[in-house]
TORTORSE-793026 format. One line per field, with one value per residue (C-alpha): x negated, y, z; residue in one letter; residue number from 1. Coordinates in Angstrom, 3 decimals, padded with zeros to 6 digits. Last residue first. Layout:
BEGIN
c1 = (X:...)
c2 = (Y:...)
c3 = (Z:...)
res = (A:...)
n = (NUM:...)
END
This chain:
BEGIN
c1 = (-030.043:-028.753:-025.158:-025.667:-027.057:-024.044:-021.541:-023.333:-023.494:-019.849:-019.182:-021.165:-019.089:-015.951:-017.011:-017.827:-014.492:-012.752:-014.544:-013.754:-010.065:-009.901:-011.395:-008.955:-006.091:-006.933:-007.211:-004.000:-002.270:-003.816:-002.634:000.796:001.107:-000.046:002.342:005.053:004.126:004.075:007.327:008.924:007.529:008.878:012.355:012.484:011.439:014.134:016.806:015.900:016.033:019.559:020.817:020.077:018.376:015.945:015.678:015.668:019.217:020.330:019.059:020.731:023.969:023.822:022.938:025.645:028.375:029.150:029.244:030.278:027.268:025.014:025.473:025.157:021.995:020.371:021.363:019.708:016.577:016.437:017.025:014.307:011.764:012.442:012.400:008.458:007.883:010.867:009.440:011.331:011.829:013.012:016.377:017.954:015.675:016.472:020.265:019.913:018.184:020.975:023.681:022.015:021.811:025.369:026.353:024.323:025.935:029.478:029.120:027.598:030.303:032.909:031.273:030.902:034.688:035.385:033.457:035.165:038.775:038.588:039.843:042.845)
c2 = (-026.905:-023.436:-024.648:-026.013:-022.919:-020.863:-023.202:-022.819:-019.144:-019.120:-021.204:-018.777:-015.754:-017.529:-018.272:-014.675:-013.439:-015.876:-014.605:-010.977:-011.808:-013.573:-010.667:-008.193:-010.473:-010.494:-006.820:-006.321:-008.534:-006.615:-003.333:-004.605:-005.533:-002.102:-000.551:-002.518:-001.619:002.007:001.901:000.277:002.974:005.604:004.041:003.598:007.241:008.242:006.212:007.228:010.895:010.055:008.913:012.038:012.804:009.848:008.104:004.458:003.697:007.038:006.249:002.780:004.212:006.850:004.189:001.982:004.616:003.882:000.102:-000.870:001.098:000.248:-003.404:-003.034:-001.068:-003.452:-006.259:-004.382:-003.882:-007.605:-008.662:-006.216:-007.523:-011.090:-010.398:-010.138:-013.756:-015.022:-013.488:-010.729:-011.113:-014.714:-014.064:-015.319:-013.205:-009.952:-010.811:-011.243:-007.892:-006.311:-007.873:-006.342:-003.124:-003.156:-004.075:-000.929:001.317:000.239:000.392:003.813:005.136:003.764:005.317:008.681:008.671:007.606:010.580:012.924:011.772:012.662:016.272:015.211)
c3 = (-043.615:-044.754:-044.550:-040.949:-039.821:-041.217:-039.618:-036.236:-036.379:-037.341:-034.252:-031.977:-033.462:-032.742:-029.238:-028.753:-030.212:-027.768:-024.830:-025.752:-026.366:-022.950:-021.296:-022.908:-022.198:-018.408:-018.595:-020.412:-017.886:-014.934:-016.448:-016.993:-013.293:-012.224:-014.627:-012.999:-009.414:-010.568:-012.239:-009.142:-006.987:-009.253:-009.333:-005.546:-004.926:-007.521:-005.952:-002.353:-003.388:-004.899:-001.621:000.201:003.430:003.641:007.040:005.820:007.213:005.969:002.391:002.494:003.562:000.769:-001.858:-000.635:-000.843:-004.393:-004.113:-007.730:-009.461:-006.639:-007.285:-010.996:-010.663:-008.300:-010.729:-013.617:-011.554:-010.608:-014.354:-015.500:-012.903:-013.844:-017.657:-017.704:-016.818:-018.854:-022.094:-023.791:-027.618:-027.505:-028.770:-025.552:-023.444:-025.534:-025.316:-021.478:-021.220:-023.385:-021.165:-018.119:-019.716:-020.735:-017.133:-015.979:-018.585:-018.020:-014.361:-014.424:-016.749:-014.454:-011.323:-013.205:-014.256:-010.590:-009.356:-011.669:-010.838:-007.194:-007.699:-009.612)
res = (D:T:K:R:N:N:I:K:E:K:L:L:A:V:Q:Q:A:L:A:K:N:Q:E:Y:L:K:S:A:V:I:S:L:H:L:L:Y:I:F:I:A:L:I:A:A:A:F:A:L:N:I:G:L:Y:I:G:I:W:R:A:M:L:E:L:G:S:R:W:F:S:F:I:V:L:I:L:S:S:I:I:W:I:I:S:Y:E:A:R:L:K:G:K:I:I:L:F:A:I:F:I:L:F:G:L:S:V:I:I:S:A:I:Q:A:R:I:P:E:I:N:E:M)
n = (120:119:118:117:116:115:114:113:112:111:110:109:108:107:106:105:104:103:102:101:100:99:98:97:96:95:94:93:92:91:90:89:88:87:86:85:84:83:82:81:80:79:78:77:76:75:74:73:72:71:70:69:68:67:66:65:64:63:62:61:60:59:58:57:56:55:54:53:52:51:50:49:48:47:46:45:44:43:42:41:40:39:38:37:36:35:34:33:32:31:30:29:28:27:26:25:24:23:22:21:20:19:18:17:16:15:14:13:12:11:10:9:8:7:6:5:4:3:2:1)
END
C-alpha cells in the first residue's frame, strides 16, 4: 500500500498533461490560438506527457545535468521557458507597436489629402 501514492500522482499527472495537450489542440482547431504561438505550447505539453509517463526521467536528467533534485530542474526549465516566451511576446508587441504607429501616420496623411481635396 506504500507505493499507491506515487502511482496516484502519476495518474493525475498523466491526465492533466494529456488534458492540457487536448485543450491546446482544441484552441488551435477553433482558431483561438495561432499556429505560430501554439508550437511552444505543444512542445511544453509533450514534455509534460513524457515526464508524466517516465517517472524517473526527470531525476535522471537532473543527475545528468548535475542538479541535485529533479523538481529543481523542472522549476529551472519552467522559469527559463517563461523568460524566453516573455521575450518573444515583447518582440512581437514591439513590432506591432511600430506597425500601428506607421499605420496611424499613413491614415493621418490620407485624411490630410482628403481634406485638401475637399477644400479645393
